[in-house]
N, C-alpha and C positions, 0 to 999 in steps of 0.2 A: 402730729398726734397719731399714735399707733392705732391701727384698725384691726379688728378681729378677722382672721382669714376665713373666708367662706368655705363651706364644705364643697368638695369637688362633686361633679355630676354623678359619678358612679357611687359615691358615698351617700348622696341624697337618695339614690335609688335603693340602697340597702336599707336606709332608715324607713322609706316608704314600704318596702317589702316586709320589714319586721313589724311595722304598725298594722299591716293587713293581717299578719299572722297573730300578733299580740296587740289588738286594738287598744289604744290609750291616747289620751290627750297630752300626756307628759312623757317622762323618761320611760323607755321600753321596759326597764326592770320593774317599774311600778305596776305595769300590766301583769308581769309574771307573778309578782307578789299577790296581787288581787286575785288572779286566777287560782293560785294555790290555796288562798284563804277560802275562796268559794267552794273549791273541791273538798277541802277538809270539812267545812260546815255541812255540805250535802252528805258526805260520808258519815259524819257523826249522827245526823238525823236518821239515815238509813239503818245504821247499826243499833240505834236505840229502839227500833221497831221490834215488837214481840216475836214476829216470825223470823227475825235474824238470829235467834238463839235456839239451841236444841231444846231447852226447857220451855220455850214459848213464853218467856217472861221478858219484859223490857230491861235492857241494860242501862245502868245509871249513866248520866251524861259525862262524868269524868272518865270512866272506862271507855265509853264510846269515843270520846274526843281523843284520848290517848291512843287508842287503836287506829283511828282514822288518820291522825297525825303521823304515827309511826309508819303507816302504809304509804301515804302520799309522799312523805319525806324519805321513803324507802330506807327506813332505819332497821326495823325488825324487833325492837323491844316490845314485850307483851306483858299485860297485867292479868290476862286470862288465857287459858289453854286454847289455842286456835282451833284444833281439831275437836276438842270436847265441848267447848262453850258455844261456838257459833254453828248455826245451821248451814245447810248448803247455800242458802241465799246470803247469809252473812259471810261465808267464805268466798263466794263469788264477788260480793261487794268489795272485800279486801283485795282480791285479785285484780279487779278493775282499777281500784285506787292505786295499787302498785304500778300497774301498767301506765296509767295516766301520769302518775308522778314521775316515773322513769323517763317516758317519752317527752313529757313536758320539760323536765330539767335538761335533758340532753339536747332537745331542739332549741330551747331558749338560750342555753349556754353556747351552743354552736353558732347560733345567729349572732349573738353578742360578740363572740370571738371574731367572726367575719367582719363585723362592723368595726371593731377596735383595730384589727390588723390592717384593714384598708385605710382607715383614717390616719393611723400613726405611720403606715408605710408611706403615704404621700407626704405627710408633714415632714418627715425626716429625710425624704428623697432617697430612700434605700430601695434597692432592687427595682429600678424604675420600670423595666419592661414587664416584670411580673405584676407590679402594682397598678399599671395602667390598664390591665385587662378589665373589661366591664363586668360588673356584678349586679345583674338586674334581677327582677322578680322571678324570672324563669330559673336562674341559677339557684336562688334561695329555695325555690320549690324542689329543685333537684336534690339539694342537700337534705331537705326534710324527707323526701322519698327514700333516699339512701339510708337515712337513720332508721326509718320504719322497716325497710327491707332487711337490714342487718339485724335489727332487734328480733323480728319475727323469725328469721332464719335460724339464729342461735337458739331461740326459745323452742322452736320446733325440733331441732336436733336433740336438745336435752330431753324434751318430752318423749321423743321416740325411744331414746336409750332407757329412760326411766320406765316407760310402759313395757318395753320388751323384757327388761330385767325383772321387773316385779311379777310379770306373768310367768316367765321361765324359771326363775329362781325361788320366788316367794309365793307362788300359786295364787296370785291375785286374779280375779275376774277381769275381763278386758275393760269394762266400763270403769271399775274402781281404779285399775292401773292407769288408764288414760287420764282420768281426773287428777290423780296424784301427779302424774307426769307433767301435765300442763301447768298445774299450780306451782310445782317446784321449778319447772323450767323458767316460768315468768319471774318467780321470786329470785332465782339464782342469777339470771342475766342482769336483772335490775339491782342486784346487790341488796335485796330487801331482807333476806334472812327469815322470812315467815315460813313455817313448816306446819304441815298437818299432823305431825307426830310429836308427842309430848317430849320425847328425848331428842328432838331435832334430827340430826343425821347419825346419832350414836349407834343405832341398830345396823347401820351400814358402814361402820368404822373400818372393817376389813374387806369391804366390797369395792374392788377397783373400778368397776363399771360405773356405779353411781357416784362414788367419791370423785373420780376423775372428771365425770360429766359436770358435776357441780363446780369443781375447781376451774375447768375450762371456761364455763359461762361467767364465773366471777371475774376471772382475769380479763377476758374479752370486754366485759361490761365496764371494767375498771380502768381501761386504758384511755378511753375518751375517743369520740368520733373524729376529731381532727387528726388524731394519731392513726386511727384505723383507715381513714381515707388515704393518708400518705403512704401507709404500708401497702395498701392495695395498689396505688399508682406506681410505687417503687417496684413491685413485683412485675408490673407491666412495662417497666423500663421508661416511665414517663417523667419522673421527677426525683430529685435528690431529697433526702430527708432534711427537714429543717432542724434547727437547734432544739426547738421544743420537742419534736418527736424523738430525737436522739436522747435528750435528757430523760424523757418519760420512760422510754423503753429500757435504757441502761439502769436508771435508778430503781425502777420497778423490779427488774430482774435481780439486781443486787440485793434489794430488801427481801425478796422471796428466798433467795439462797441463804442469806444470813439468818433470816427468821427460821427457816427450815432446820438449819444446823443447830442453832441455839436451842430452840424449843424441843427438838428431838432428843438432844443430849440431856437437857434439863429434866425431861419427863421419862427418860428411857427406863428407869427403875422404879418409877412411881406406880405402885400397885393400883392406885385409884384412877389412873388415866391410861398410860401405855404399858405399864409393867407386865401385864398378863398377856399382851399380844405377842405374836411371832415377829421375827425381824421384818418381814414384808409389811405386816400390819402396823408396826411402829413407824416405819418410814412413810407409809401412806398417811397415817394419822398425823405425823409431824408436818408433812407438806400441806395437809388440809388445814391444820391449825395455823400455819404460817401464812396461808393465802387469805383466810377469812377476815383477819383484822384490817385489810385494805378497805373494807366497808360492808362486808356481808356478815349477818348475824348467825349463820349456821355454825354448829359445833358437832364434832364426831366423838369428842371425849368431854367429860364433865368439866366445864371451865372453872367451877367453884372448887374443884379438887386439885387444880394445878398448883405447882410450887409458886411461892411468892415471887421468885426470880422470873419465872415464866410469865406471871401476871404483869409484872412491871415491864418486861420486854414487850409484851403484847400491848400495853398502854402506849409505848412509843410507836409501835406499828400502827395502831389505831389513830393516833394523833397525826401521823404523816398522811395516811389515807392513800388514795389512788391518783389517777390522772385527771387533768382539768377537762371540763365539759364531758364528764363521764357520770355513770351512776354511783361511783365511789365518792366519798366525802373526805373529811380531814382537811388539813391545810394544803394538801396536794403535794405530790412528789416533786413537781417543778419548783414549788415554793421552797421546799426543804433543800433541794439541790442548789438552787440559786443562792440561798443563804450560806450554804457551805462554800460556794465559790467566792462569795463576798468575804467570808472569814479568811479563806486561803489568801486572797489578794491582800488583805490587811496585814496578815502575818508576814507576808513577803515584802510589805512596804510598797506595793505597787499603787500608782495613782488612780488607775482605772481597773475595772473588773473585766477579764476576758473569759469567755465561755466557748470552747470548741471553735476557736478561730474567729469569734465575733466579740465585739465590745458590748457589754451589758449596759443599757441605759440607766442613768441614775434614778429615773422615775420608777423603773421596774424594781430596782433594789428597795426603794422606799415602800412600794406596794407589797412586796414579799414580807418585809419586816413588819409592816402594819398588820397584815392578815395573821401572821404567826403570833405576834405579841397580843393582839386582841383575843385570839383563840386561847392562848395561855391564860389571860386574865379571866375569860369566861369560865374556863375549867376550874381555876382556883376559887373563884367566887362560888361556883356550884358545889365544889367539894367541901369548902368550909361551911356552907349552909347546910348541906346534908349531914355533915359530921355533927353540927350543932343540934339539929332537929331529929336525929336518929341515933340508934345505939350500935350501928354497924361499924366494922373496923375500917381503918384507912385504906387498906388494900381493896376492900369491896366498894367503898364509896368512891375512891378515885377511879377505879375501873368503870363503875356505872356512870360517873360524870363524863369521862372521856367518850364512852360509848354513845351517850346521848348527844353531847355537843358535836361530836364528829360523825354522828349518824351511822354507827357500826352495827349495833343491835346485839352484840355479845353481852352476856351478863353472868355474874357469879351466882345468880339465883335470888337476888334481893328485890327485884323490880316489883313484884306483886305484893311484897310485904311493906312497901313504903306507904305512907298515908296519902289520902287524896290530894292534899295541898302540894305534896312533892310530885305527884303525878301530873298536876296542872303545870307546875314549874318545868318538869321534864318535857312536857308537850311543847311549851314555848321554846325550850332549848333545842329540841329537835328541829323546830321550824327555823329558828335563827341559824343553827348549825348547817342546815341544808341550803337555805337560800341566802343567808347573810353573806358568806364569802363571795358568791356570784354577784350579788347586788353591790357589795362593797368594791369588789375588783372592777366591776363595770363603771361604777360611779367615779372611782379614782382614775381609771384609764381614759374615760371620755371627758373628764373635767380638765381641759387644757387651758389653764388660766395664766396668761403671760404676766410676768412681773416687770414693771417699767423702771425699777430701781433696786439697788442692793444696799444693805446696811453694812457698816464696817465689820470686818471679820474679827471673831473672838475665838479662843481655843481654851475652853474650860478643861480642868484636869479630869481625865477619864481613868477609872480603875484605881 
């Protein structure tokens, strides 16, 4: 009679550490879900308070819920103007929700990655020396400290650049410049896309200091901390990059370059977006527009005025998203790249999938396919529903659906015009889109259920 293999001692230590950080009687991902639900509920209540608005009037529950969900899930879609509608208390509440959401997602995802990698590493007997290193509570705490340190460092750097630029170039007072700098620094690194300005970053479209600062924060936040840790250790000559880091860096870089070239060329003569800018301004705006779809809702040109081809290409970039265990969302660049390797192996007629000198486990292939297809299905259901219940075009509705499901925050400008029922639906979508893939991937990875028999093989006709 087969027996279930017991978890090794260092894996049990990881589980105990995660439970101390995310207390729960069950699966660690359940605690993460419960924590985010509680944070959204508290944020909704605070944003409904009369003193949370400039007008001193209570915000209705749907708008408060939508805003709180968008902030905690670091999406960036809005139904009211952030700078005009909310008071300083309301804006600070949104800022705290963004920070809690970003740190919570990155910390929980990084802990779950550690747990999964240690468990599978031992079961598969791969890299024995590396996998037998202890991973106790102290190491987990060290990971959390590094996550917080990197987050605060990048946010402070962006805040300093913002503050100085606003004071020197735009004649802001120090207090106002600092407030704007801190808000946008936190929002940019966490890929949240919330802005105190009604036109997002459009007023800075030709300003390299502010645009580059935002781009830098979004890229760093979208790589994922497992990748950032490896990059840091590699610079110190301590470790070689894993396949995950290589895939994330190379795919992210390729998507940035391709997106920059395509969007810049497509919008080069569009008078409503980049057409009136100089060459330098067009290149800067093009790179900004190519970076933001990884999961940040900032825009430096009016998204609603972009060419249909640019919108569709942006849809693709939003769907792919950024790195795993990062502030970015989407199906993730690793999922996209792994599926590409699977397709390539099938076209070549190879029996197994090889990725950069390593064989890709069949379970990982199934996980990537599951996450991608479920996200496609969710986007399609949302798009069809919105098309049925609204009068907006397919371009606008598809863009809005992908932005909500993939937690990007970009919009063609129709969010506020949707009816309350759709706002509730989109709140649910933002929550599912942000935490669903993490929870699903963890559940799939940790559920190691051995099969004691196999059925006769059959080969249905495909295609």
